[in-house]
N, C-alpha and C positions, 0 to 999 in steps of 0.2 A: 535249284529250288524245289522243294517238295510240293507235290500236288495237294490242292486243298480238298479235304474230305469233310463231308457233313453227314451226320447220322441222326435220323429221327429218334426222338426220345419222348417218353411219356412225360407230360408236364409235371413239374415237381409239386407234390402234395404236401401241404402243411397240416392237414387234418389227421393224417394217419401215417405213422412213421415206423414200418416194420423193420426189424433188424436185417441187415444185409445177409444174403445167402452165400456170399463169397467168404470162405474161412479166413482169407488174408485180410479182410476188412474188419473182422470181429474184434481184434485187439484195439484198433483205433476207435471203433464204435463204443466199445466198453469204456475206454479211457475218456471218451467224449461224454458219456452219460455220467461217469463218476465225477469228472470235473464240473459238469453242469450242476450237480447237486451241492458241490462244496464251494465253488467260486462265488464271490460277492460282486465282482465287476467283470464285464465282458473282456477287458484287456487281460485280466488274470486268466480267464478261460482260454483266450487265444494263445497266450504265452505257453500254456501247458499243452494244448492239443495240436497246434500247427506243426511243431517239430516231428510229431508222430505220423502225420499224414503222408509226407513224400515217400517214405519207405513202403507204405501200404499200397501206394498207387504207382510205384516206380517213377517218381518225379524227383527232380533236383531243386525244385522251388515251388512253394505254395503260398498263396496270399488271399486275404479277404479284401476285396475291392469294393468301393462305394462310389456312387455318382451323385454329386451335388450340383444342381443347376447345369446338368449336362457334362460336367467334368469329372472324369474318373480319377480316383486317388487310392493309395494303399492304406488300409486301416491297420493291418498287421501282416507280417510275412515271416517266412522261415526259408533259409537258403540264401544264396547270393542274389542280391537285388537285380531285377531285370525290368526293362520297359514293358508296361502293360500292353496287351494286344487289344487296343481300343476298339477296332472294328469287330472283333470277335465278341467282346463284352457287350457292345451295342446290339449285335445280332441276337445273342442269347437272351438279352433283356427284352427285345422286341418280340421274339418268338416264344418267350417264357419256357424254354427248354434248353437242355445242355447241348453243347456242340464242341467240335475239335477243329483245329486249324493250325498247320505249320508247327507242330510240336507243342501246341497249347491246348488245354482242355478247360472249358469254363462251364459252370453250372449256376443258374440264377437261384438265389435264395428267396426272392420275393417277386411279386408281380409288379407291373409298371405303375399300378395305382398306389403302391406302397413305397417305402424307402428302397432305393435302388442299390442292391448289394449282390455280389456274386463271389463264388469260390473259384479260384483260378489256379491251374497247375501248369508248370513247364516240365515236359517229359524229358527224362534222361535218354530215352530211346523212342524215336517216333514210331517204330514198328509196333509198339504196345498201345497205340492211340485208341484202338477199339476197346481194349480191356480197361484202359484208363478212363475212357468216356463212360463205360458202364459202371465203373467204380465211383466216378464222380456223381453219376445220377443217383446211386444208392446212398452215398454219403451226404449229399446236399440236404435232403429233408431232415436227416438226423442232426446235421450241423446247424441247420436253421432253427430246429426246435430247441436245441441246447442254447444257442445264442439268444433266442427270443426269451427263453425261460430266465436266463441269468439277467437279461436286460430288463425284464418285467420286475424281477425282484429288486434289482438296483434302482429302477425307477420308483418302485413303491417305497424303498428305503429312503431315497432322496426326498420323495414327496412327504414322507413322515417327518423327516428331519426339518424339511422346509416348513411344514405346518407347525411343528414345535417352535421353530424360530419365529414364525409369524405370530403365533399366540403370545410368545414372550415379548415380542416387540409391541403387539397390540396392548398388552397389559401395561407396559410402560407409557404408551401413548395415552391411555385412559386416565392416567394420573395427572396429565398436563392440565393446567388451569388457564393458560393463555394461548392464543392461536399462533402468534409469531414464533415462539420457541418450538411449538409443536410441529410447524411446517419444516423447520430445520431438522428436527429429529426424524421426521418421515423421510426426508430426502437422504439423510445420512444412512438410515436403515436400509432403504431400497437399493442404494448404490453398493452397500456392503453385501447384502444378501444376493443380489443378482449380478454382481461384478460389472458394474457400469461406472462410467467416469463422472456423470452428473445426473441430477434428478431435480425436477421442479413440480410443484403442485399448482395447477392453474384453477383459480376460483372464478366463476362466471358472473360478471357484473351484467346481468341480462338487460336492465333498462338502458345501459350505455353501450350495449353490444361490444363489450370489452372483456378480454381474458386477462386476469392479473396473476402472473406467475411469481412464486417465491419458493425457495431462494433462487435468485438468478445471478450467478457470478458474472461480474463484468458490467452489470446494469446498475444505473444510479440507485443507491439505496437498497441494492439487492432485490429490486422489484422490476419485472418486465411486464409491459402492457402492450397487448396486440389486439387487433380486431378479431371478433369471434368467427370471421369467415376466412381467416388466413391460415395457411400451413396445415400440418398434420393435426395439430391440436384443434384447430377450427373444424377440420373434417370429422374428428371424433365427437366434437360437440354437436355437429349437425346430424351425424348418423347414429350416435350413441353406441358405436361399435369399436372394439379395439383395432389398433393399426400398428403393423410392423413395417419398417422401411429400411432397406439397404440401398444407400445412394449409389453403390456400384451397379445395381440393376435398375434403380429408379432415380436417376439424378435430378429429375425435375420435381420430385415429391416434397423436398425440403425447401422452406422459404429462406433463401440465402440472405435476404435483407436482415433477418434476425441474427444470422451468423456474423454478418458484417458489423451489426450493432454491438454484439458481444465479443467480437474479435475471436471467433471460435469456428471450428470446422466440424460439422456434423457428418459422421460416416454412417452410423446406424442409429435407429430411433425406435422406441417402443412407447406407445401411449394407450392408456385405457381410460374409460369414463369413470367419474365419481358420481354415485347416486346416493341420495339420502334415504332415511328410513322409510319415507313414503314412496320411494322409487323415482323421485324427481331428480333429473340430471342437474348438477350444480357445479361441475368442474371436471378436470382431467388430471391424471397422474402420468408424468412423462419421464422416461429414462433415455439418456443420450450416450451413445458410443459404448457398446459392449467392449470390455477390455480385451477379450479374445474372441474372434469370430463374429457372428451376428446373433441377434436375439432370436430365440427359438420359441416354438409353441409352448414349451414348458415354462420359459421365462414369462410368456404372456399370461399363462394361468397363474403363475406365482404373483405377478404384479396385480392381476385381477383380485386375488385373495387379499393382498395388502391393501388394495384400494377399498375393498369392502370394509375392512377394519378402520382404514384411514377416514372414510366418510363418517362412520359412527363417532370416532374420536374427535373429528373436527366439529361435528354438530354438538357433541357434548361440551367441547372446549368453548365453542361460541356461546352456548347457553350459560356455561359457568362464567365466561367473561362478561356477558351481559348482566348476570346477577351481581358479579363483583363490582362492575362499573356502577350499577344502580345502588349497591350497598355503599360504595365509596361516595356517591353523590348524596345519598341520604345522610351518611355520616358527616360529610362536609357541611351540608345544610344545617344539621343539628348542632355541629360545632360552632357554626357562625352565629347561631341564635343564642349561644351561651357566651355572654360577654360580661366582664366586670367593668361596669361603667364608673368612671371617676378618674380624677387626676390628683387627688389629695395624697399627701405623703403616706398615709395609712394604706391606701389602696395600692400605691406603687410598691410598698414593702410587701403587701400581700401577693401581688403578681410575681415578685421576685422569688418568694418562697415556693409558690406553686410551680414555677418553671424548674426550680431545683429538685423538687420531689416528684414531679409528674411521671417521669420515665424511670422510676424505681418501683420496687415492690414493697416499699416501706408502708406500714400501717400509719394512717394519718387521723388524728383526732381534731375535729373542727369544732371550735367553741364560739358561741355568740348568742345574742338575744334572739327571740322569735322574730322571724321576718327579716333578719339581717342578710340572708342570702347564703346560708350554709350549703344548700343543695347546689346552688350555682357554683360555689367553690369546688364541690365534689365533682360536678360535671366538667369543670375546667381542668381539673387534675386528670380525669379520664380521657378527655379529648386531646390533651397534650401528650398522652402516653402512647406507647406502641400498641396498647389495647383498644385504641379508639374505634377500630372496626368491629369489635366484639361488644356484647351486651353491657349496658349500664342498667343495673337493677337497683331501684331505690325502695327501701322498706321503712315505713313509719312504725317503729317499735311500740309507740304509745297506743297505736290502733290495733295491736294484736292481742286478743284475749289470752290470758295466761294458760288456759287449758290447751291451746293449739299453737303456742309459740314455737315449740320444737318442730312440729309438723310444718309450719310456715317456712322455717329456715332450712330444715333438712329433708323435708318431704316425708311421705308415708307409703307403706306397702298396702296392697289391697287387703281389706278386712282388719286393718290395724286397730280400728275403733268403729263405733256404731255407724258413723256416716262415711267411712272410708270404702265406698263402693268400688273404687278403682285406684290403682297406684298413681301417685302424683309426685312429680319432682318438686323439690323445695327451691328456695331462692338461691342457695349456693349453687345448685346444679344449673339453674337458669342463667346464672352469671358466669358460667364456665368460660375461662379465657378472658373475661372482662373484669368489671368492677362491681362489687356489692357495696351499696351505701346504706348503712344502718343509721337512720335519723332517730333522734330522741332515744339514744341507747340507754340513757339513765332510767327509762321506764321499763326496761326488760327485767323479767322476774329473775330472782337469784338462781332458781333451778335452771332456767334457760341460759343464764350467764355461764354456768358451769359447763353446759354442753357446748356453748359457743367457744369457750376457751379451749376445749379439747379439739374441736375442729380446726381452730387457728394453729394450735401447736402441732397436730399430727397431719394436717392437710388431708384428712380422711373423714368422711361422715358415713353414718348408717341411717337409713330411713327408719322412721318410727314403725315398729312392727316387722322390720326387715332384718337381715343378717349379713347382707353383702356389703363389704366396704366399698365406698365410692370415692375416688380421688377427686379433690377439688383444687383448682389453681386460681380461683377468683381472688382478686385483690380486694382487701377490706378497707373501707373508709367509714368512719363513724362520726356522729355529730351529736351535740347536746347543748341545751341552754342552762343546764344545771351545773352545780359545783361538784364534780365527781370526786375531788379530793376530800371534800367535806362528807360526801356520801360514803366514801371508804371508811372514814373515821367513825361514822355512825353505823357501820356494818350493813349498809343498804346497797353497797356495790362491792364486788369482789376486787380485792387489791391486786391479785395476780392478773386478772383481766384488764384492770386499769393500766397496769404497766405494759401489757401487751399492746393495748390500743394507743397508748400515749408515747409511741416511738417518736413521732413528729406532731407537735401541737400547733395548730393554726387558729389564731383568734381574730374574729371579725369585729371591726369597730362598729358601734351603733351609728345610724344615719345622723343623729344629732351631733356626733363628733366629727363629721366630715361635711360641714356646711357647704364648702365650695363645690361639692359633687351633686348637691340637691337639684340645681337647675339643669345640669347635664342629664340627670336621671329623668327629670320632668320632660325634657325635650325628646329623649329616647323613647320613653313609654308613650307619650302623646302622639308622636309620629307613627309609632307602630300600631296603636289602636285606631287612629284615624285612617290609616291605610286599610285596615280590616273593615272599618265602617264605611269605606269608599267616600270619604269626605276630605275636604281640604283641612290641613292642620291649622287650628286657630292660633293666634298670637296671644301672649300673656302681657297684660299691662304691667307697668312698673309696680303699681300697688299690689297686683296679684302675686308678682314675684316676691315682693317684700313679705307678703302674708305667708307664702310658702316657706321662706327662709326663717321666719319667726316661729313656725310651728315646731314643737318638740319631737314629733314623729315617734311616739311610743311604739307604733307598729312597724317602725323601720321601713325598709325598702318595699316590703309587701304592702304596707299602708299607702305609700306613695303610688305604687303601681295601681292599686285598686282605685285610688282617686282619679288617676289619669284615664283609666278605663271608663269610669262613670262620666267624666267630662267629655270624652270622645263620643260617647253614644247619646248622652242626654243634653249636652249644650248645643245650641243652634246658631250662635253668633260666631263671627270670624275673629272675635277678640274676647278674651276672657278677662273679666274685671274681678276685683277683690271680692265684690259682693256675690259673684257666681260661686265662690267657695264657701259662702256663709252656711249653706245647708249641709256642708260636710265638716268645715272647720268652725269652731266657735269664735265669736268676736274677739276674744282675748287670746286667740291662738291655741285654745285648748281643744281637745277632741270632743265631739258631741257626746251626750250621755249615752251610755251603753244601751243597746236595744233590750227590751223586755224579753228575756229568753223563755218566759212562760207562755208567750202568745204563739199562735200558729204562724206558719210562713205566709198564709193568705192575709192574716190580720196585719203582720209586719209590712207586707207589700202595700196593703191599702193605706196604712198610716204613712208610709214613705211617699206614695203618690199624692196623697192629700197635702202633705207638707210641701212637697215640691211645687204643686200647682199654686198653693197660696204664696210661696216665695216668688214665683214668676209673675203672679198678679200684682204683688207688692212692688216688684222691680219695674213693672210696666205702669206704675202709678194708678192702678185700678182700671186701666184700659184693657178690656176683655179681648178686643180684636188683636191688639199687639201681643197680649199674653198668649192667645191661641196661636198666633203666627210663630212666636218663639218656641212654643211646644210642638210645632209641626202639625197643628190641628186646625180644622175649620171652626169658626166661632160657635156654631150650633153644636158641633161634636164636643167642644170643650164643655158646654153647659150639660150635655147629655152625660159626659164622663163625671162631672161634678155631682150630678143627681145619683148616678150609680154608686158613687163613693159617699153618698148621703151628706154632701157638703152644702152649705148655705149658698144659694145663687141669688145675686142682686144685679139684674141686667142694668147696664148703663147705656147712655146715648152714643158711646163711642162705637 
């Protein structure tokens, strides 16, 4: 056995690496520098340079060795494999200087505070150990600098690729509208990018001290619930710091109760916190079981970057989901308010047509008298279609001045005309993706009819004063109480537009033609208005019902609705008699005389109040106390009101 010799050496410097003064080492050093500038990975560098080192140092074996958790292993080697001199490697690492022992020479590449690596040679002749030791001391700094440079470039390149992948993944996440699918996307992306077996995102239910993990394979419904003080995830929530675990060295760190529940065995684990835009901790991102080896600091940084984007995407998705939920709720409530009340054959036939055309893009022309419910039909078509969550925009064409009708429908650019101080979207744009309802379309000017026809045919509009074509996908519904066919013959309505609109015609029956629906409508409207007025719904006497059924309802459903609104707010009894309708319906079942449209609103209101008070006094048999009670007034206030209305007051003894 050869004697053990140790030679002091200057500690390896990584700050300055002069070329070796031994000419025998220059070829190896030059090759090392050349490969260091060309190679993209450390393994490539080692494959190129290690075979050249034994000759320069009279060795038959050379290796780069690394220690992980105190265990040495070969990273790369050249020559016939040999068992590593573990004691020598430990010694040079502790002393941070090269040493020789029993035909081996080892030189540390790093200090103990850094990654433990050493260059190790087995000499072909032990008599050359002093020369080999000196050569190793000179080569080690150069070798270290070359390896470190390639490693840095490789790390930078991997980091760049990782960041590109993270940004691409984050862009996909930010398109997600719902949280559940997004969580699955996040888990799949993290396992793919960081080569892990499983991933879960834990959201913190702070009030209930619970962490809700999704997706969780093996858990009921794919959801795992644990207390926020348990396991590695609980530790990350408590500390707000990332955590890496290898159960080989920390067997107690993992909560095995969760493994038992999921029928799974955790070997390695990486968990980082999730923080919102405000910095508040709201969850954790966890990876389980690295496919090869253990999770590294680089993996931790990568998952941290993913977690930052995940937190933003989750908050955005939650905001969007809340908006979508609120929108669906609003749409549902709006749809529930739109009801075709009635059981008559005419109404049943109307419902059937609406169901058939609702989920198509066909243009529908709705015909019927004023007040028959044409807009209700249009809304029913909209809310039964796939467009229900998009806008429903109703336009009364009769109320649009001819001078601005095109601007109302198509919008205008800034400065298009005198009052166009800013650009404005028209009704077609506001109804994008939804439904545009043009009521009283027969009152649209011929010039605007031509422009409307062009928009319908080309699905493109141009704002007044603008030049940019704007695509429109709004569905068009139109309604009128006029005879459009007759208007076409009289040249007051464009024939081509008529045929474009009249793809499907729906005709509403007048209320007088569906008598069996009158009482159903009365009940519906009276209940609705009494609920708004916060009062109990009054009952109708048989005489009152008979009176309502005999009325011709020239104003159709709108007239009936207005009558029920007045009864709900103005009547005070729990039972409505026929005479309670007298101030609205004439004794012969005719409508009351039309109001004098030349008088002001104040005069019309005064007249109505005076007539109503007189009718209540007459109904009470002249008993002012009873009349005041029915009007919801104190008797003295009733007299004061009558004096304000300049009515004659004759106090009675009642």
